[in-house]
C-alpha positions as a Markdown table, in Angstrom:
| # | Residue | x | y | z |
|---|---|---|---|---|
| 1 | Met | 199.1 | -123.3 | 68.5 |
| 2 | Val | 195.7 | -121.8 | 68.7 |
| 3 | Ser | 194.5 | -120.9 | 72.2 |
| 4 | Gly | 192.4 | -123.7 | 73.6 |
| 5 | Val | 193.9 | -126.6 | 71.7 |
| 6 | Val | 194.6 | -129.6 | 73.8 |
| 7 | Pro | 198.3 | -130.6 | 73.4 |
| 8 | Ser | 198.7 | -133.9 | 71.4 |
| 9 | Ser | 200.7 | -135.5 | 74.2 |
| 10 | Arg | 197.9 | -135.0 | 76.6 |
| 11 | Leu | 195.5 | -136.4 | 74.1 |
| 12 | Arg | 197.5 | -139.6 | 73.8 |
| 13 | Gly | 197.8 | -139.9 | 77.6 |
| 14 | Ser | 194.1 | -139.4 | 78.0 |
| 15 | Gln | 192.9 | -141.7 | 75.2 |
| 16 | Lys | 191.8 | -144.4 | 77.7 |
| 17 | Arg | 189.6 | -142.0 | 79.6 |
| 18 | Phe | 187.9 | -140.9 | 76.3 |
| 19 | Ser | 187.3 | -144.5 | 75.0 |
| 20 | Ser | 183.7 | -144.5 | 76.1 |
| 21 | Tyr | 183.0 | -141.8 | 73.6 |
| 22 | Pro | 185.3 | -142.6 | 70.7 |
| 23 | Phe | 184.4 | -139.8 | 68.3 |
| 24 | Ile | 185.9 | -137.3 | 70.8 |
| 25 | Ile | 189.4 | -138.7 | 70.1 |
| 26 | Arg | 188.8 | -138.2 | 66.4 |
| 27 | Thr | 187.5 | -134.7 | 66.9 |
| 28 | Cys | 190.5 | -133.5 | 68.9 |
| 29 | Lys | 193.0 | -135.0 | 66.5 |
| 30 | Asn | 191.3 | -133.6 | 63.4 |
| 31 | Leu | 190.7 | -130.2 | 64.9 |
| 32 | Leu | 194.4 | -130.1 | 65.9 |
| 33 | Ser | 195.4 | -130.9 | 62.3 |
| 34 | Tyr | 193.2 | -128.2 | 60.8 |
| 35 | Cys | 194.0 | -125.5 | 63.4 |
| 36 | Cys | 197.8 | -126.1 | 63.1 |
| 37 | Gly | 197.6 | -125.7 | 59.3 |
| 38 | Arg | 198.5 | -129.2 | 58.3 |
| 39 | Gly | 197.0 | -131.2 | 55.5 |
| 40 | Ser | 195.1 | -128.5 | 53.6 |
| 41 | Val | 193.0 | -130.4 | 51.1 |
| 42 | Pro | 191.5 | -129.1 | 47.8 |
| 43 | Tyr | 187.8 | -128.9 | 48.1 |
| 44 | Glu | 187.1 | -131.1 | 45.1 |
| 45 | Ser | 188.4 | -134.2 | 46.9 |
| 46 | His | 187.6 | -133.4 | 50.6 |
| 47 | Ala | 186.3 | -136.7 | 52.1 |
| 48 | Asp | 184.2 | -135.1 | 54.8 |
| 49 | Leu | 182.3 | -132.6 | 52.6 |
| 50 | Arg | 179.6 | -133.2 | 50.0 |
| 51 | Thr | 180.5 | -131.0 | 47.0 |
| 52 | Pro | 177.5 | -131.0 | 44.5 |
| 53 | Pro | 178.1 | -131.8 | 40.8 |
| 54 | Asn | 179.4 | -128.9 | 38.6 |
| 55 | Lys | 176.1 | -128.6 | 36.8 |
| 56 | Thr | 174.1 | -128.0 | 40.0 |
| 57 | Val | 172.2 | -124.7 | 39.7 |
| 58 | Leu | 172.9 | -122.1 | 42.4 |
| 59 | Trp | 171.0 | -118.9 | 43.5 |
| 60 | Arg | 172.3 | -116.1 | 45.6 |
| 61 | Tyr | 169.6 | -113.8 | 47.1 |
| 62 | Met | 170.4 | -110.3 | 48.1 |
| 63 | Asp | 169.1 | -106.7 | 48.3 |
| 64 | Phe | 169.8 | -104.2 | 45.6 |
| 65 | Ala | 172.6 | -102.5 | 47.6 |
| 66 | Lys | 174.5 | -105.8 | 47.9 |
| 67 | Phe | 173.9 | -106.6 | 44.3 |
| 68 | Leu | 175.3 | -103.3 | 43.2 |
| 69 | Glu | 178.3 | -103.7 | 45.5 |
| 70 | Met | 179.1 | -107.2 | 44.0 |
| 71 | Ile | 178.9 | -105.8 | 40.5 |
| 72 | Glu | 181.0 | -102.6 | 41.3 |
| 73 | Ser | 183.7 | -104.4 | 43.2 |
| 74 | Gln | 183.8 | -107.5 | 41.0 |
| 75 | Ser | 184.0 | -109.7 | 44.1 |
| 76 | Leu | 182.3 | -112.1 | 46.4 |
| 77 | Trp | 182.1 | -111.4 | 50.1 |
| 78 | Phe | 182.9 | -114.2 | 52.5 |
| 79 | Ser | 181.4 | -113.5 | 55.9 |
| 80 | Arg | 183.1 | -114.7 | 59.1 |
| 81 | Ile | 180.8 | -117.4 | 60.2 |
| 82 | Asp | 180.4 | -116.1 | 63.8 |
| 83 | Gln | 178.9 | -112.9 | 62.3 |
| 84 | Leu | 175.9 | -114.7 | 60.7 |
| 85 | Glu | 172.6 | -114.7 | 62.4 |
| 86 | Asp | 172.4 | -118.4 | 63.2 |
| 87 | Pro | 174.3 | -118.9 | 66.5 |
| 88 | Leu | 174.5 | -122.7 | 66.0 |
| 89 | Lys | 176.6 | -122.5 | 62.9 |
| 90 | Gly | 180.0 | -124.1 | 63.5 |
| 91 | Thr | 179.1 | -125.5 | 67.0 |
| 92 | His | 178.4 | -128.8 | 68.6 |
| 93 | Thr | 174.8 | -130.0 | 68.7 |
| 94 | Asp | 173.0 | -130.2 | 72.0 |
| 95 | Ala | 173.5 | -133.9 | 72.2 |
| 96 | Glu | 177.2 | -133.7 | 71.4 |
| 97 | Leu | 177.7 | -131.2 | 74.1 |
| 98 | Ala | 175.8 | -133.4 | 76.6 |
| 99 | Gly | 178.0 | -136.4 | 75.5 |
| 100 | Ile | 181.3 | -134.5 | 75.8 |
| 101 | Arg | 180.4 | -133.2 | 79.3 |
| 102 | Lys | 179.3 | -136.6 | 80.4 |
| 103 | His | 182.2 | -138.7 | 79.1 |
| 104 | Val | 185.2 | -136.4 | 79.0 |
| 105 | Glu | 187.2 | -135.1 | 81.9 |
| 106 | Lys | 185.9 | -131.6 | 82.8 |
| 107 | Arg | 189.0 | -129.6 | 81.9 |
| 108 | Phe | 189.4 | -131.4 | 78.5 |
| 109 | Ala | 185.7 | -131.0 | 77.8 |
| 110 | Arg | 185.9 | -127.2 | 78.3 |
| 111 | Arg | 188.9 | -126.9 | 76.0 |
| 112 | Leu | 187.3 | -129.0 | 73.3 |
| 113 | Ile | 184.1 | -127.0 | 73.4 |
| 114 | Arg | 186.0 | -123.7 | 73.5 |
| 115 | Leu | 188.2 | -124.8 | 70.6 |
| 116 | Val | 185.3 | -125.5 | 68.3 |
| 117 | Arg | 183.5 | -122.3 | 69.2 |
| 118 | Ser | 186.7 | -120.2 | 68.8 |
| 119 | Ser | 187.3 | -121.8 | 65.4 |
| 120 | Arg | 184.2 | -120.0 | 64.1 |
| 121 | Arg | 186.4 | -116.9 | 63.9 |
| 122 | Glu | 188.7 | -118.7 | 61.4 |
| 123 | Val | 186.0 | -119.8 | 58.9 |
| 124 | Tyr | 184.6 | -117.5 | 56.2 |
| 125 | Val | 181.6 | -118.5 | 54.1 |
| 126 | Asn | 179.8 | -117.4 | 50.9 |
| 127 | Cys | 176.3 | -119.0 | 50.8 |
| 128 | Trp | 174.1 | -120.0 | 47.9 |
| 129 | Arg | 170.8 | -121.9 | 47.5 |
| 130 | Ser | 170.8 | -125.0 | 45.2 |
| 131 | Gly | 167.8 | -125.8 | 43.1 |
| 132 | Ser | 166.7 | -125.7 | 39.5 |
| 133 | Thr | 164.1 | -123.0 | 40.1 |
| 134 | Glu | 163.7 | -119.9 | 42.3 |
| 135 | Ser | 162.3 | -120.2 | 45.8 |
| 136 | Leu | 159.3 | -118.3 | 47.1 |
| 137 | Ala | 160.5 | -118.9 | 50.6 |
| 138 | Met | 163.8 | -117.3 | 49.9 |
| 139 | Trp | 162.2 | -114.3 | 48.2 |
| 140 | Asp | 160.1 | -113.7 | 51.4 |
| 141 | Leu | 163.1 | -114.4 | 53.7 |
| 142 | Tyr | 165.1 | -111.6 | 52.1 |
| 143 | Gly | 162.2 | -109.1 | 52.0 |
| 144 | Lys | 159.0 | -108.4 | 50.2 |
| 145 | Gly | 159.0 | -105.5 | 47.8 |
| 146 | Ser | 162.3 | -104.1 | 49.0 |
| 147 | Gly | 164.5 | -104.4 | 46.0 |
| 148 | Ile | 165.4 | -108.2 | 46.3 |
| 149 | Ile | 167.5 | -109.7 | 43.6 |
| 150 | Ala | 168.8 | -113.2 | 42.9 |
| 151 | Val | 171.8 | -114.1 | 40.7 |
| 152 | Lys | 172.0 | -117.5 | 39.1 |
| 153 | Ser | 175.1 | -119.6 | 38.7 |
| 154 | Thr | 176.4 | -123.2 | 38.9 |
| 155 | Val | 178.8 | -125.1 | 41.2 |
| 156 | Gly | 181.2 | -125.3 | 38.2 |
| 157 | Arg | 181.1 | -121.6 | 37.6 |
| 158 | Leu | 181.6 | -120.9 | 41.3 |
| 159 | Lys | 184.7 | -123.1 | 41.3 |
| 160 | Glu | 186.1 | -121.3 | 38.3 |
| 161 | Ala | 185.4 | -117.9 | 39.8 |
| 162 | Val | 187.4 | -118.6 | 43.0 |
| 163 | Ala | 190.2 | -120.6 | 41.4 |
| 164 | Thr | 192.7 | -117.8 | 41.5 |
| 165 | Tyr | 192.6 | -117.4 | 45.3 |
| 166 | Glu | 195.9 | -118.4 | 46.8 |
| 167 | Lys | 194.4 | -120.7 | 49.5 |
| 168 | Ser | 192.1 | -123.6 | 49.5 |
| 169 | Ile | 188.3 | -123.0 | 49.2 |
| 170 | Phe | 185.9 | -125.8 | 50.1 |
| 171 | Ile | 182.4 | -126.1 | 48.6 |
| 172 | Ser | 179.8 | -128.2 | 50.4 |
| 173 | Lys | 176.1 | -128.8 | 50.6 |
| 174 | Ser | 174.8 | -128.1 | 54.1 |
| 175 | Arg | 173.7 | -131.1 | 56.2 |
| 176 | Tyr | 170.4 | -130.7 | 58.0 |
| 177 | Phe | 169.5 | -132.7 | 61.1 |
| 178 | Asp | 167.8 | -132.5 | 64.5 |
| 179 | Trp | 170.1 | -130.5 | 66.8 |
| 180 | Asn | 169.1 | -133.0 | 69.5 |
| 181 | Asp | 171.1 | -135.7 | 67.6 |
| 182 | Ala | 174.8 | -136.4 | 68.0 |
| 183 | Pro | 176.2 | -137.4 | 64.6 |
| 184 | Gly | 179.8 | -136.7 | 65.8 |
| 185 | Leu | 182.0 | -133.8 | 64.8 |
| 186 | Asp | 185.2 | -134.6 | 63.0 |
| 187 | Asn | 186.6 | -131.2 | 62.1 |
| 188 | Val | 185.9 | -127.5 | 61.8 |
| 189 | Leu | 184.7 | -127.6 | 58.2 |
| 190 | Val | 182.1 | -130.3 | 59.0 |
| 191 | Ala | 180.9 | -128.1 | 61.9 |
| 192 | Cys | 180.5 | -125.2 | 59.6 |
| 193 | Ser | 178.6 | -127.1 | 57.0 |
| 194 | Arg | 175.8 | -128.3 | 59.4 |
| 195 | Lys | 172.5 | -126.7 | 60.2 |
| 196 | Asp | 169.4 | -127.4 | 62.2 |
| 197 | Leu | 166.4 | -129.0 | 60.4 |
| 198 | Ser | 164.5 | -125.7 | 60.8 |
| 199 | Tyr | 166.7 | -124.3 | 58.0 |
| 200 | Gln | 166.2 | -127.1 | 55.5 |
| 201 | His | 164.2 | -124.9 | 53.1 |
| 202 | Glu | 167.4 | -123.1 | 52.4 |
| 203 | Ser | 169.0 | -126.1 | 50.6 |
| 204 | Glu | 172.3 | -124.3 | 51.1 |
| 205 | Val | 175.6 | -124.7 | 49.4 |
| 206 | Arg | 178.6 | -123.0 | 51.0 |
| 207 | Ala | 181.9 | -122.0 | 49.8 |
| 208 | Met | 184.2 | -121.9 | 52.8 |
| 209 | Ile | 187.7 | -120.6 | 53.6 |
| 210 | Phe | 189.5 | -121.8 | 56.7 |
| 211 | Glu | 192.2 | -119.3 | 57.6 |
| 212 | Val | 194.1 | -119.3 | 60.9 |
| 213 | Ser | 196.0 | -116.1 | 61.6 |
| 214 | Ser | 198.1 | -115.0 | 64.6 |
| 215 | Asn | 197.8 | -111.4 | 63.4 |
| 216 | His | 195.4 | -109.6 | 65.7 |
| 217 | Ala | 194.2 | -107.2 | 62.9 |
| 218 | Ala | 193.4 | -110.2 | 60.6 |
| 219 | Arg | 191.5 | -111.9 | 63.4 |
| 220 | Arg | 189.3 | -108.9 | 63.9 |
| 221 | Arg | 188.2 | -108.7 | 60.3 |
| 222 | Leu | 184.6 | -109.6 | 59.7 |
| 223 | Gly | 185.0 | -111.1 | 56.3 |
| 224 | Leu | 187.1 | -111.6 | 53.2 |
| 225 | Arg | 186.5 | -110.1 | 49.7 |
| 226 | Leu | 187.5 | -112.4 | 46.8 |
| 227 | Pro | 187.9 | -110.8 | 43.3 |
| 228 | Val | 186.0 | -112.7 | 40.7 |
| 229 | Asp | 184.9 | -112.3 | 37.1 |
| 230 | Ile | 181.2 | -111.6 | 37.5 |
| 231 | Glu | 180.5 | -112.0 | 33.8 |
| 232 | Lys | 181.7 | -115.6 | 34.0 |
| 233 | Leu | 180.2 | -116.4 | 37.4 |
| 234 | Ile | 176.5 | -115.5 | 36.9 |
| 235 | Thr | 174.3 | -116.7 | 34.1 |
| 236 | Glu | 171.1 | -114.8 | 34.9 |
| 237 | Val | 169.7 | -112.1 | 37.1 |
| 238 | Met | 166.2 | -112.3 | 38.5 |
| 239 | Val | 164.2 | -109.6 | 40.3 |
| 240 | Gly | 161.7 | -110.6 | 43.0 |
| 241 | Gln | 158.1 | -111.2 | 42.1 |
| 242 | Arg | 156.9 | -108.4 | 44.4 |
| 243 | Glu | 159.1 | -105.7 | 43.0 |
| 244 | Gln | 157.8 | -102.9 | 40.9 |
| 245 | Arg | 158.7 | -102.6 | 37.2 |
| 246 | Trp | 161.1 | -99.7 | 37.8 |
| 247 | Val | 163.3 | -102.0 | 39.9 |
| 248 | Val | 163.6 | -104.3 | 36.9 |
| 249 | Gln | 164.5 | -101.4 | 34.7 |
| 250 | Leu | 167.1 | -100.1 | 37.2 |
| 251 | Val | 168.8 | -103.5 | 37.3 |
| 252 | Glu | 168.8 | -103.6 | 33.5 |
| 253 | Gln | 170.5 | -100.2 | 33.5 |
| 254 | Val | 173.1 | -101.4 | 36.0 |
| 255 | Met | 173.9 | -104.4 | 33.9 |
| 256 | Lys | 174.2 | -102.3 | 30.8 |
| 257 | Arg | 176.4 | -99.7 | 32.5 |
| 258 | Tyr | 178.9 | -102.5 | 33.6 |
| 259 | Lys | 178.7 | -104.1 | 30.1 |
| 260 | Leu | 177.3 | -107.4 | 31.5 |
| 261 | Pro | 175.3 | -109.4 | 28.9 |
| 262 | Gln | 173.3 | -111.6 | 31.3 |
| 263 | Gln | 169.5 | -111.4 | 30.9 |
| 264 | Val | 167.5 | -109.7 | 33.6 |
| 265 | Leu | 164.2 | -111.4 | 34.4 |
| 266 | Ala | 161.3 | -110.5 | 36.6 |
| 267 | Ser | 159.9 | -113.4 | 38.6 |
| 268 | Asn | 156.4 | -114.3 | 37.6 |
| 269 | Arg | 155.6 | -116.9 | 40.2 |
| 270 | Leu | 152.8 | -114.7 | 41.7 |
| 271 | Thr | 151.5 | -113.5 | 38.3 |
| 272 | Pro | 147.9 | -114.8 | 37.6 |
| 273 | Arg | 147.8 | -116.9 | 34.4 |
| 274 | Arg | 145.2 | -116.1 | 31.8 |
């Protein structure tokens, strides 16, 4: 049992006290199910997540060092979600917190809030942007003229790339809404696929791994590295529109050295037309 989980017997005995805020009951039961390792569901059919169609185009933006590391290691890095910059990822919204504290007995409210927050240490994510074309906002977000690269893929190719992993991987579009709303939180995966409206420009798709471990060394790791066939995963490599020509040539040399046939393009979104 993960620290901070409310025992199921206490949940049953306290159900009447929670009845004024019904989604809390659902939250506790579903979180217990996930944290105890029951009912692992393949991502393709997960009822609570929105997996895009296989043909959905994906982009992953990164600097040159991370691009080279991905090519060299033939892997995708899944970051532990509490290590990402957004402190709201995988947490209750402000309105949900207010509702829990108002309608739930204090000791149970503390445990529930702590459970959700601690579960962020059990979820690992690999993030992409969905969209048929590149995004100027994402180029600028990752840096201007500092060796920024985007690799292009699809949801179907991402599924194939991670298919050999021994545990379930879930793929979902992020849901964006006002953090002052209280849509209700059913489980850890839903919590980790939600973002504040201020991030809506990212149009994010996340591959997620939920992995509970009692091993202290495993719990301290900052991420997971999944071996993948890069040649099958990516369809195209694009260099940012503010990069110099030598960066494009360097990426082409890297692709040739690793015998990867994908085309390397330079973004022309900021190139004047004649």
